[in-house]
N, C-alpha and C positions, 0 to 999 in steps of 0.2 A: 659634295664641298667636303664632307665628312672624312672620306676616304683620301681626298687631295691632300689632308691636311696630315695626317697619318702617314702618306710619300712622302710629301716635304719633310715632316722631321725624320725620315729616313734615311733619304738621299743621298748623304757621305757614307752612312755606313754601305747603303747598297754599292755607292761611285767605288768605295775603297774593298769590295768581295767581302766585306766579314757577315752578311746576309746567310740563313742557310739556302739552300737550293729551293725548298718551296718558297721561302719569302724572296725571294729574288725571282720566281717565276711570277707572282702576285704580283711583285712590284713592277716588272717588263712589263706585263698586260694591262696595269692602267697608264704607264708611261704609254704607250703606244697608242690609245685610245686619248688621250689629256693631253690638250696642247699646252694648257699651262703648266703642267708638272715636265713636258719637255724642255720648253723653256727655263725652269729650273734649274733640268739635268743639265742643261746647256751652261746655263752659268755658272752652276757648281765646278762643270769641267775645266771653264775658263779659268776659274779661281786657283785650282787646282792645279792646271797647267803654268799659270803667271809665278805661282809660289815654288813650282819645281824647278823654275829658270831662275831664280834667284844665286845668285851666288853667296853662300853662308862663310863667313872670314873663319881660320882655323880658331879654334878656341886653346885657350892655355891649358897646359898641363895640369898643372895643380890649382884647379879653378874648381873643381869637385873636392878637393881638400880644403880648399880655404871655407867654401859656403858651409862644408861640413864641421871646422871647428867654428866657424861662428855660431852654429847651430848649437852645437853643442855645447860653447862659452853661455849664450842667452840661458838655454835650456838649465845648465847651474845658476844663474844668478836666478832666474827664477824660481827654483827650488827654494835658495838659501832665500829672500827674499818675502815667502810664504809665509805671511804671518796671521793672527787671526782676524785681523779684519783687512785682509789684501784682495778676499774677492771680492770688495764692496767696490775698488777703482776704478773696472772698466762700468761701472753701473751709472746710469744717469742721477743727477741730483737728487729728481724727485722721486725717483726710485728709492733710492738710499730713506731718505725719511720716510715714504709709506713702510718701507720694511721695518725700519726703527719703530715708527706708531703701532707697525701691527704688533713686532715683540713687546710692546712696555702695554697695550691692552690686554695681550695676551696673559702675561704675569698678572697683570692687574686682576683679572677672571679671575686668575687661581687664585690668587690672595681671596679672596672673595668667596668664594666656593669653599675654598678650604677653612677660611674663621666661621661660615655660617653652618656648616656642616661638622663640625669639629663639639664634642662634649664638652660641657662645663667642667673644668676641673672639680674634683672633689677636695674640698677643703676639710681640713681635721681642727679641731679646737686648736691646739697650740699655732698653726699655721694663721690662725683668723688675730688670734691674739697678739702676733707679732704684726699684723695688720692694722689692729685697734691702736696699740702703740706706736708703729710708723706714722699713722695717719692725724690719730687722734680726733678721728670723725664719732658723731653720737652714734650711727649706725654699723661701724662697727662695732660699739660696745653695748649696741641694744641686738647685735646677732650674739654677741658674746653672752648675754645675758640669758638670752631664749637658749640657746645649746647648752648649758651646764645644767 
């Protein structure tokens, strides 16, 4: 059954003559011994013959130029409008919220870790005197008294 699945996947290429001689020989040997794959090949041949029999209307001569002009216009528009958040537009709303929340949590973790690992600033007496004058707090005054 596994061999049939592989053969059926390659039947189109076999029919179009796109397989190597070795692969074609293996395919031919399998098809001769398998009624299911023979039926699939006949169905594919019938479909191919039906498609070949279709009358295809002629295409306008400027069709390719028109298509390429529209592609270039759309490409220019997409380049021009690429802003800082334009990549979010195709994302579902839930994914946008999840990404924004993740970014926010990462920033908060960074702030917490950076404040926890930074050393306490070394204050000189004159800086502490300014703090004491600005706040008028007894703690700053007590610090100034003990540091002198």
